[in-house]
GUDRENNU-6022 format. One record per residue (C-alpha): x, y, z; residue number from 0; residue in one letter. Coordinates in steps of 0.05 Angstrom, whole numbers, plus 32768, in hexadecimal, padded with zeros to 4 digits. Last residue first. Layout:
BEGIN
{xx:X yy:Y zz:Z num:NUM residuo:a}
...
// end
This chain:
BEGIN
{xx:88C9 yy:8853 zz:889A num:332 residuo:x}
{xx:88B3 yy:881C zz:8881 num:331 residuo:x}
{xx:8882 yy:87F0 zz:88B5 num:330 residuo:x}
{xx:88A4 yy:87BA zz:88E0 num:329 residuo:x}
{xx:88B4 yy:87EA zz:890F num:328 residuo:x}
{xx:886F yy:87F7 zz:8921 num:327 residuo:x}
{xx:8855 yy:882E zz:894E num:326 residuo:x}
{xx:8893 yy:8863 zz:8942 num:325 residuo:x}
{xx:889C yy:8867 zz:88FA num:324 residuo:x}
{xx:884F yy:8859 zz:88EA num:323 residuo:x}
{xx:883A yy:8899 zz:8913 num:322 residuo:x}
{xx:886E yy:88BC zz:88F7 num:321 residuo:x}
{xx:8858 yy:88B0 zz:88B8 num:320 residuo:x}
{xx:880D yy:88C7 zz:88CA num:319 residuo:x}
{xx:8823 yy:8900 zz:88EF num:318 residuo:x}
{xx:884F yy:891B zz:88AD num:317 residuo:x}
{xx:8820 yy:8910 zz:8887 num:316 residuo:x}
{xx:87DE yy:893B zz:88B2 num:315 residuo:x}
{xx:8818 yy:8970 zz:88B0 num:314 residuo:x}
{xx:8845 yy:8981 zz:88EB num:313 residuo:x}
{xx:8852 yy:89C4 zz:88F2 num:312 residuo:x}
{xx:8893 yy:89D2 zz:8920 num:311 residuo:x}
{xx:88A0 yy:89FC zz:8956 num:310 residuo:x}
{xx:88E9 yy:89EB zz:8973 num:309 residuo:x}
{xx:8902 yy:89DB zz:89BA num:308 residuo:x}
{xx:893C yy:89D9 zz:89E8 num:307 residuo:x}
{xx:892D yy:89D6 zz:8A2E num:306 residuo:x}
{xx:8940 yy:898A zz:8A32 num:305 residuo:x}
{xx:8980 yy:8993 zz:8A18 num:304 residuo:x}
{xx:898E yy:89C6 zz:8A52 num:303 residuo:x}
{xx:89D5 yy:89E6 zz:8A37 num:302 residuo:x}
{xx:8A23 yy:89E4 zz:8A55 num:301 residuo:x}
{xx:8A52 yy:8A0D zz:8A31 num:300 residuo:x}
{xx:8A9D yy:89F9 zz:8A36 num:299 residuo:x}
{xx:8AC6 yy:8A31 zz:8A30 num:298 residuo:x}
{xx:8AD6 yy:8A2F zz:8A83 num:297 residuo:x}
{xx:8AEA yy:89E6 zz:8A7F num:296 residuo:x}
{xx:8B29 yy:89F6 zz:8A6B num:295 residuo:x}
{xx:8B3F yy:8A3F zz:8A59 num:294 residuo:x}
{xx:8B7D yy:8A2E zz:8A3A num:293 residuo:x}
{xx:8B62 yy:8A25 zz:89ED num:292 residuo:x}
{xx:8BA0 yy:8A0B zz:89C1 num:291 residuo:x}
{xx:8B9B yy:89C4 zz:89CC num:290 residuo:x}
{xx:8BBF yy:89AC zz:8994 num:289 residuo:x}
{xx:8BA0 yy:896D zz:896D num:288 residuo:x}
{xx:8BD0 yy:8935 zz:8950 num:287 residuo:x}
{xx:8BAA yy:8904 zz:8919 num:286 residuo:x}
{xx:8BD1 yy:88C4 zz:890F num:285 residuo:x}
{xx:8BB0 yy:88AA zz:88CA num:284 residuo:x}
{xx:8B98 yy:885F zz:88D4 num:283 residuo:x}
{xx:8BAE yy:8834 zz:8898 num:282 residuo:x}
{xx:8B8A yy:87F6 zz:888B num:281 residuo:x}
{xx:8B66 yy:8815 zz:884F num:280 residuo:x}
{xx:8B9D yy:8841 zz:8837 num:279 residuo:x}
{xx:8BBF yy:87ED zz:8828 num:278 residuo:x}
{xx:8B87 yy:87E4 zz:87F8 num:277 residuo:x}
{xx:8B96 yy:8813 zz:87D3 num:276 residuo:x}
{xx:8BDD yy:8817 zz:87D7 num:275 residuo:x}
{xx:8BD2 yy:87CF zz:87BB num:274 residuo:x}
{xx:8BAB yy:87DD zz:877A num:273 residuo:x}
{xx:8B6B yy:87D4 zz:8774 num:272 residuo:x}
{xx:8B4B yy:879C zz:8749 num:271 residuo:x}
{xx:8B1C yy:87AE zz:8713 num:270 residuo:x}
{xx:8AD0 yy:87B0 zz:8709 num:269 residuo:x}
{xx:8AC6 yy:87B7 zz:8759 num:268 residuo:x}
{xx:8A83 yy:87AD zz:8769 num:267 residuo:x}
{xx:8A55 yy:87DD zz:8795 num:266 residuo:x}
{xx:8A47 yy:87D9 zz:87DB num:265 residuo:x}
{xx:8A0B yy:87FA zz:87F3 num:264 residuo:x}
{xx:8A02 yy:881B zz:8834 num:263 residuo:x}
{xx:89D6 yy:87FF zz:886F num:262 residuo:x}
{xx:89D0 yy:881E zz:88AE num:261 residuo:x}
{xx:89D1 yy:8866 zz:88A4 num:260 residuo:x}
{xx:89CE yy:8888 zz:88DA num:259 residuo:x}
{xx:8998 yy:88CD zz:88DD num:258 residuo:x}
{xx:895F yy:8897 zz:88E7 num:257 residuo:x}
{xx:8978 yy:8889 zz:8929 num:256 residuo:x}
{xx:895F yy:88C9 zz:8943 num:255 residuo:x}
{xx:8986 yy:88DC zz:8968 num:254 residuo:x}
{xx:89CC yy:88CD zz:895B num:253 residuo:x}
{xx:8A0A yy:88B8 zz:8990 num:252 residuo:x}
{xx:8A46 yy:88B5 zz:8970 num:251 residuo:x}
{xx:8A84 yy:8886 zz:899D num:250 residuo:x}
{xx:8ACB yy:88A3 zz:899F num:249 residuo:x}
{xx:8B0A yy:8873 zz:89AA num:248 residuo:x}
{xx:8B43 yy:8892 zz:89C2 num:247 residuo:x}
{xx:8B8B yy:887C zz:89C4 num:246 residuo:x}
{xx:8BC7 yy:8883 zz:89EA num:245 residuo:x}
{xx:8C0C yy:8862 zz:89D8 num:244 residuo:x}
{xx:8C3B yy:885E zz:8A10 num:243 residuo:x}
{xx:8C88 yy:8871 zz:8A07 num:242 residuo:x}
{xx:8C89 yy:889E zz:8A3B num:241 residuo:x}
{xx:8C4F yy:88A5 zz:8A75 num:240 residuo:x}
{xx:8C74 yy:88BE zz:8AA2 num:239 residuo:x}
{xx:8C6D yy:8881 zz:8ACD num:238 residuo:x}
{xx:8C89 yy:884F zz:8A93 num:237 residuo:x}
{xx:8C6E yy:8809 zz:8A80 num:236 residuo:x}
{xx:8C29 yy:881A zz:8A73 num:235 residuo:x}
{xx:8C30 yy:87F2 zz:8A26 num:234 residuo:x}
{xx:8BE2 yy:880F zz:8A0A num:233 residuo:x}
{xx:8BB7 yy:8846 zz:8A2D num:232 residuo:x}
{xx:8B75 yy:884F zz:8A20 num:231 residuo:x}
{xx:8B4B yy:888B zz:8A17 num:230 residuo:x}
{xx:8AF9 yy:888E zz:8A15 num:229 residuo:x}
{xx:8ACF yy:88BD zz:89F1 num:228 residuo:x}
{xx:8A7E yy:88C2 zz:89E6 num:227 residuo:x}
{xx:8A63 yy:8901 zz:89B6 num:226 residuo:x}
{xx:8A1B yy:890C zz:89B9 num:225 residuo:x}
{xx:89F8 yy:8920 zz:8975 num:224 residuo:x}
{xx:89AF yy:8933 zz:8972 num:223 residuo:x}
{xx:8995 yy:893D zz:8924 num:222 residuo:x}
{xx:8984 yy:8974 zz:88FD num:221 residuo:x}
{xx:89AA yy:896E zz:88C0 num:220 residuo:x}
{xx:89A6 yy:8914 zz:88BC num:219 residuo:x}
{xx:8959 yy:8918 zz:88D9 num:218 residuo:x}
{xx:893F yy:8944 zz:889B num:217 residuo:x}
{xx:8953 yy:890A zz:887D num:216 residuo:x}
{xx:890D yy:88E6 zz:8880 num:215 residuo:x}
{xx:891D yy:8898 zz:8871 num:214 residuo:x}
{xx:88F1 yy:8870 zz:8848 num:213 residuo:x}
{xx:8901 yy:8880 zz:8803 num:212 residuo:x}
{xx:8941 yy:88A5 zz:881C num:211 residuo:x}
{xx:8963 yy:886E zz:8833 num:210 residuo:x}
{xx:8974 yy:8849 zz:87F5 num:209 residuo:x}
{xx:8998 yy:8888 zz:87CE num:208 residuo:x}
{xx:89B5 yy:885A zz:87A3 num:207 residuo:x}
{xx:898F yy:8827 zz:8783 num:206 residuo:x}
{xx:89BB yy:87F5 zz:875F num:205 residuo:x}
{xx:89AF yy:87EE zz:870F num:204 residuo:x}
{xx:89F0 yy:8806 zz:8705 num:203 residuo:x}
{xx:89E8 yy:8844 zz:8720 num:202 residuo:x}
{xx:89A3 yy:885F zz:8735 num:201 residuo:x}
{xx:8980 yy:8899 zz:8759 num:200 residuo:x}
{xx:893B yy:8894 zz:876D num:199 residuo:x}
{xx:8914 yy:88DB zz:8777 num:198 residuo:x}
{xx:88D0 yy:88B4 zz:876F num:197 residuo:x}
{xx:88C1 yy:8869 zz:8776 num:196 residuo:x}
{xx:889E yy:8850 zz:873C num:195 residuo:x}
{xx:88DD yy:882F zz:8711 num:194 residuo:x}
{xx:88C7 yy:880F zz:86D8 num:193 residuo:x}
{xx:890E yy:8805 zz:86B1 num:192 residuo:x}
{xx:892F yy:880A zz:8700 num:191 residuo:x}
{xx:8905 yy:87CC zz:870C num:190 residuo:x}
{xx:8912 yy:87A2 zz:86D3 num:189 residuo:x}
{xx:8957 yy:87B7 zz:86DA num:188 residuo:x}
{xx:895D yy:87AA zz:872A num:187 residuo:x}
{xx:8934 yy:8761 zz:8712 num:186 residuo:x}
{xx:895D yy:874D zz:86DA num:185 residuo:x}
{xx:89A0 yy:8754 zz:8708 num:184 residuo:x}
{xx:898E yy:8722 zz:873F num:183 residuo:x}
{xx:8996 yy:8744 zz:8787 num:182 residuo:x}
{xx:89DB yy:873B zz:87A1 num:181 residuo:x}
{xx:89EA yy:8781 zz:8787 num:180 residuo:x}
{xx:89BC yy:8791 zz:87C7 num:179 residuo:x}
{xx:8998 yy:87DC zz:87B5 num:178 residuo:x}
{xx:895B yy:87C5 zz:879B num:177 residuo:x}
{xx:8957 yy:8792 zz:87CA num:176 residuo:x}
{xx:8951 yy:87C4 zz:87FD num:175 residuo:x}
{xx:892A yy:87F0 zz:87D8 num:174 residuo:x}
{xx:88F4 yy:87BC zz:87DA num:173 residuo:x}
{xx:88F4 yy:87A1 zz:8823 num:172 residuo:x}
{xx:88F6 yy:87ED zz:883B num:171 residuo:x}
{xx:88B5 yy:87F7 zz:8809 num:170 residuo:x}
{xx:888F yy:87BA zz:8821 num:169 residuo:x}
{xx:8866 yy:87D6 zz:8855 num:168 residuo:x}
{xx:8858 yy:8812 zz:8829 num:167 residuo:x}
{xx:8849 yy:87E6 zz:87ED num:166 residuo:x}
{xx:886C yy:87E1 zz:87B4 num:165 residuo:x}
{xx:8841 yy:87AB zz:8783 num:164 residuo:x}
{xx:8853 yy:87C0 zz:8733 num:163 residuo:x}
{xx:889A yy:87D4 zz:8738 num:162 residuo:x}
{xx:88B6 yy:8790 zz:874C num:161 residuo:x}
{xx:88EA yy:8776 zz:8780 num:160 residuo:x}
{xx:88EE yy:8739 zz:878C num:159 residuo:x}
{xx:88E7 yy:8726 zz:87D5 num:158 residuo:x}
{xx:8903 yy:86F0 zz:87F9 num:157 residuo:x}
{xx:88E1 yy:86AB zz:8809 num:156 residuo:x}
{xx:891B yy:867D zz:87F0 num:155 residuo:x}
{xx:88F4 yy:8663 zz:87B0 num:154 residuo:x}
{xx:88E3 yy:86B2 zz:879C num:153 residuo:x}
{xx:88AC yy:86DC zz:87B1 num:152 residuo:x}
{xx:887F yy:8713 zz:8790 num:151 residuo:x}
{xx:8843 yy:8719 zz:87B4 num:150 residuo:x}
{xx:8809 yy:872E zz:8789 num:149 residuo:x}
{xx:87DD yy:8776 zz:87AA num:148 residuo:x}
{xx:879A yy:8763 zz:87A8 num:147 residuo:x}
{xx:874E yy:8789 zz:878F num:146 residuo:x}
{xx:8717 yy:875A zz:87A8 num:145 residuo:x}
{xx:86F7 yy:873B zz:8759 num:144 residuo:x}
{xx:86B0 yy:8726 zz:876B num:143 residuo:x}
{xx:8688 yy:86FD zz:8735 num:142 residuo:x}
{xx:863C yy:8704 zz:871E num:141 residuo:x}
{xx:8652 yy:871D zz:86DE num:140 residuo:x}
{xx:867F yy:874A zz:86F3 num:139 residuo:x}
{xx:8685 yy:876C zz:8736 num:138 residuo:x}
{xx:86C3 yy:8798 zz:874C num:137 residuo:x}
{xx:86D8 yy:87AB zz:8798 num:136 residuo:x}
{xx:86F9 yy:87E1 zz:87A0 num:135 residuo:x}
{xx:873B yy:880E zz:8786 num:134 residuo:x}
{xx:8721 yy:8847 zz:875C num:133 residuo:x}
{xx:8720 yy:8872 zz:8799 num:132 residuo:x}
{xx:876A yy:8863 zz:87A6 num:131 residuo:x}
{xx:8787 yy:8883 zz:8760 num:130 residuo:x}
{xx:874E yy:88B7 zz:8752 num:129 residuo:x}
{xx:8765 yy:88CF zz:87A1 num:128 residuo:x}
{xx:87AE yy:88D0 zz:8792 num:127 residuo:x}
{xx:879E yy:8903 zz:8757 num:126 residuo:x}
{xx:8777 yy:892C zz:8776 num:125 residuo:x}
{xx:87AA yy:893B zz:87B1 num:124 residuo:x}
{xx:8792 yy:8913 zz:87EF num:123 residuo:x}
{xx:8766 yy:8935 zz:882A num:122 residuo:x}
{xx:8748 yy:890E zz:8863 num:121 residuo:x}
{xx:877F yy:88E3 zz:887C num:120 residuo:x}
{xx:8761 yy:88CE zz:88B1 num:119 residuo:x}
{xx:875E yy:8881 zz:8898 num:118 residuo:x}
{xx:87AD yy:8886 zz:8898 num:117 residuo:x}
{xx:87A8 yy:8887 zz:88E4 num:116 residuo:x}
{xx:8779 yy:884B zz:88E3 num:115 residuo:x}
{xx:87A3 yy:8821 zz:88BA num:114 residuo:x}
{xx:87E2 yy:882A zz:88E5 num:113 residuo:x}
{xx:87C0 yy:8819 zz:8927 num:112 residuo:x}
{xx:879C yy:87D1 zz:8906 num:111 residuo:x}
{xx:87E1 yy:87C2 zz:88F7 num:110 residuo:x}
{xx:8803 yy:87C8 zz:88B5 num:109 residuo:x}
{xx:8839 yy:879F zz:88C0 num:108 residuo:x}
{xx:8839 yy:8766 zz:8891 num:107 residuo:x}
{xx:8810 yy:8770 zz:8853 num:106 residuo:x}
{xx:87FF yy:8732 zz:883E num:105 residuo:x}
{xx:880B yy:8732 zz:87F6 num:104 residuo:x}
{xx:87E3 yy:8709 zz:87CB num:103 residuo:x}
{xx:8801 yy:86C0 zz:87B0 num:102 residuo:x}
{xx:8804 yy:8691 zz:87E5 num:101 residuo:x}
{xx:87BC yy:86A7 zz:8807 num:100 residuo:x}
{xx:8799 yy:869D zz:87BB num:99 residuo:x}
{xx:8789 yy:864D zz:87D6 num:98 residuo:x}
{xx:8771 yy:8666 zz:880C num:97 residuo:x}
{xx:8736 yy:868C zz:87EE num:96 residuo:x}
{xx:8728 yy:86CF zz:881D num:95 residuo:x}
{xx:86F6 yy:86DE zz:883F num:94 residuo:x}
{xx:86DC yy:872B zz:882E num:93 residuo:x}
{xx:86CC yy:8766 zz:885C num:92 residuo:x}
{xx:8716 yy:8768 zz:8871 num:91 residuo:x}
{xx:8731 yy:876D zz:882B num:90 residuo:x}
{xx:871F yy:87A8 zz:8812 num:89 residuo:x}
{xx:8732 yy:87D9 zz:8853 num:88 residuo:x}
{xx:8778 yy:87B4 zz:884C num:87 residuo:x}
{xx:8773 yy:87D1 zz:87FF num:86 residuo:x}
{xx:8761 yy:8814 zz:8816 num:85 residuo:x}
{xx:8799 yy:8816 zz:884B num:84 residuo:x}
{xx:87CB yy:87FC zz:8817 num:83 residuo:x}
{xx:87B3 yy:8835 zz:87F3 num:82 residuo:x}
{xx:87B5 yy:886D zz:8828 num:81 residuo:x}
{xx:87F7 yy:884F zz:8841 num:80 residuo:x}
{xx:8814 yy:8856 zz:87F1 num:79 residuo:x}
{xx:87FE yy:88A0 zz:87FE num:78 residuo:x}
{xx:8821 yy:88A8 zz:883B num:77 residuo:x}
{xx:8867 yy:8887 zz:8822 num:76 residuo:x}
{xx:8863 yy:88B8 zz:87E1 num:75 residuo:x}
{xx:8857 yy:88EE zz:8807 num:74 residuo:x}
{xx:8896 yy:88EB zz:8830 num:73 residuo:x}
{xx:88BF yy:88D6 zz:87FC num:72 residuo:x}
{xx:88AC yy:8917 zz:87DA num:71 residuo:x}
{xx:88B9 yy:8947 zz:8819 num:70 residuo:x}
{xx:8882 yy:896C zz:882A num:69 residuo:x}
{xx:8874 yy:89AE zz:8803 num:68 residuo:x}
{xx:8862 yy:89E8 zz:8836 num:67 residuo:x}
{xx:883F yy:8A1A zz:880E num:66 residuo:x}
{xx:884B yy:8A61 zz:87F3 num:65 residuo:x}
{xx:888C yy:8A5F zz:87E5 num:64 residuo:x}
{xx:8888 yy:8A13 zz:87CE num:63 residuo:x}
{xx:8854 yy:8A28 zz:879B num:62 residuo:x}
{xx:887B yy:8A0E zz:8757 num:61 residuo:x}
{xx:889D yy:89D6 zz:877E num:60 residuo:x}
{xx:884D yy:89C4 zz:878B num:59 residuo:x}
{xx:8845 yy:89AB zz:873F num:58 residuo:x}
{xx:888C yy:8985 zz:873A num:57 residuo:x}
{xx:887A yy:8964 zz:8787 num:56 residuo:x}
{xx:8829 yy:8951 zz:875D num:55 residuo:x}
{xx:8852 yy:892F zz:8723 num:54 residuo:x}
{xx:887E yy:8905 zz:8744 num:53 residuo:x}
{xx:884D yy:88EE zz:8776 num:52 residuo:x}
{xx:881A yy:88D7 zz:8745 num:51 residuo:x}
{xx:884C yy:88A8 zz:8725 num:50 residuo:x}
{xx:885D yy:888B zz:8765 num:49 residuo:x}
{xx:8813 yy:8880 zz:8778 num:48 residuo:x}
{xx:8803 yy:886A zz:8730 num:47 residuo:x}
{xx:883D yy:882B zz:8739 num:46 residuo:x}
{xx:880B yy:8818 zz:876C num:45 residuo:x}
{xx:87ED yy:87D4 zz:8749 num:44 residuo:x}
{xx:87B2 yy:87AA zz:8750 num:43 residuo:x}
{xx:87AC yy:8762 zz:8754 num:42 residuo:x}
{xx:875E yy:874E zz:8749 num:41 residuo:x}
{xx:8756 yy:8709 zz:8776 num:40 residuo:x}
{xx:8716 yy:86E8 zz:876C num:39 residuo:x}
{xx:86E3 yy:86EE zz:87AA num:38 residuo:x}
{xx:86B1 yy:86BB zz:87D0 num:37 residuo:x}
{xx:866F yy:86BC zz:87B0 num:36 residuo:x}
{xx:863B yy:86BB zz:87F0 num:35 residuo:x}
{xx:8607 yy:868E zz:87D6 num:34 residuo:x}
{xx:85B5 yy:8696 zz:87D9 num:33 residuo:x}
{xx:8588 yy:8657 zz:87EF num:32 residuo:x}
{xx:8573 yy:8632 zz:87BE num:31 residuo:x}
{xx:85AA yy:85FF zz:87B3 num:30 residuo:x}
{xx:85A7 yy:85F7 zz:8806 num:29 residuo:x}
{xx:855E yy:85E4 zz:87FC num:28 residuo:x}
{xx:856E yy:85B6 zz:87C2 num:27 residuo:x}
{xx:8597 yy:858D zz:87FD num:26 residuo:x}
{xx:8568 yy:8593 zz:882B num:25 residuo:x}
{xx:852D yy:857D zz:87F8 num:24 residuo:x}
{xx:8551 yy:8536 zz:87F4 num:23 residuo:x}
{xx:8583 yy:852D zz:87AC num:22 residuo:x}
{xx:858E yy:84E1 zz:8792 num:21 residuo:x}
{xx:8581 yy:84F8 zz:874D num:20 residuo:x}
{xx:857A yy:8549 zz:8742 num:19 residuo:x}
{xx:8565 yy:8557 zz:86F8 num:18 residuo:x}
{xx:852F yy:8518 zz:86EA num:17 residuo:x}
{xx:8517 yy:8518 zz:872F num:16 residuo:x}
{xx:850F yy:8563 zz:8736 num:15 residuo:x}
{xx:84E3 yy:8563 zz:86F1 num:14 residuo:x}
{xx:84B9 yy:8531 zz:870C num:13 residuo:x}
{xx:84B2 yy:8564 zz:8746 num:12 residuo:x}
{xx:84A2 yy:859A zz:8720 num:11 residuo:x}
{xx:846E yy:8579 zz:86F1 num:10 residuo:x}
{xx:8447 yy:8567 zz:8738 num:9 residuo:x}
{xx:8448 yy:85AF zz:874E num:8 residuo:x}
{xx:842C yy:85C2 zz:8705 num:7 residuo:x}
{xx:83F5 yy:858E zz:8704 num:6 residuo:x}
{xx:83E3 yy:85A8 zz:8748 num:5 residuo:x}
{xx:83E3 yy:85EE zz:8730 num:4 residuo:x}
{xx:83BA yy:85D8 zz:86FC num:3 residuo:x}
{xx:8385 yy:85B7 zz:8712 num:2 residuo:x}
{xx:8377 yy:85EC zz:8745 num:1 residuo:x}
{xx:8363 yy:861F zz:8713 num:0 residuo:x}
// end
């Protein structure tokens, strides 16, 4: 038995010398150590989030008298955030190969605080839960595949809107690109044909309701507005004010800021407007107001705005999105 073991050891050494010419024992020991697999990138899509949101909103509207149905755009944002938080949590456990960095979306604006808040959502609809649970690390044929989102930018670094890879952190930039006439027509047309954004309104391949997918429209109706006016006198050549031009300008202060539409889409003209129409743009109409009330300041009612309170029922989805909106300016919202 001892001779057999010695012969086997000698034979193994002879095989090593034939197969591993010029390699010492240290290098052979390194080959025998367990190797850490570097994951391969597996692109995933978020189109299912938009489709599931439409189905959920349509079903929930039938019970709107009994339950509070969130806005469809608020639901879409929260569900996108859940999917993005799941992808980021998986990426944190693996080291990405450097050559994949340029082609993988980096989720800018998703800070650890936002991800922590998104993880507090313990209740989600069944259809959304199935989509989020289906995203995970895949092992096949001794290889590891890590779910990622593809990064689509042009030669100038500008975002190319794609219906397959919308994330919460890229929603604002995607919507603005779709509402911009300077974005190539082929990109906007392809997105429109495969649009996953629920409730999107299109006209001439341009997204018209660009503010709704990432801004809560309720603030436009319930916003707090303050007006500040000041007057200016021109050609003050007389003491009694005769032939003096009196002008008054006003500033409207709106709270919250989301109630103000900061960007409007400009439609391309199909025909040259007439000179009368162009002249109306530069003409400021004068309006005359008569002060019919002679009571003066006695009719002015002053209220303490700090004492005005409303009792709102905030859901977990509303709280998640509100925190994300005010905690990070780069996030969508």
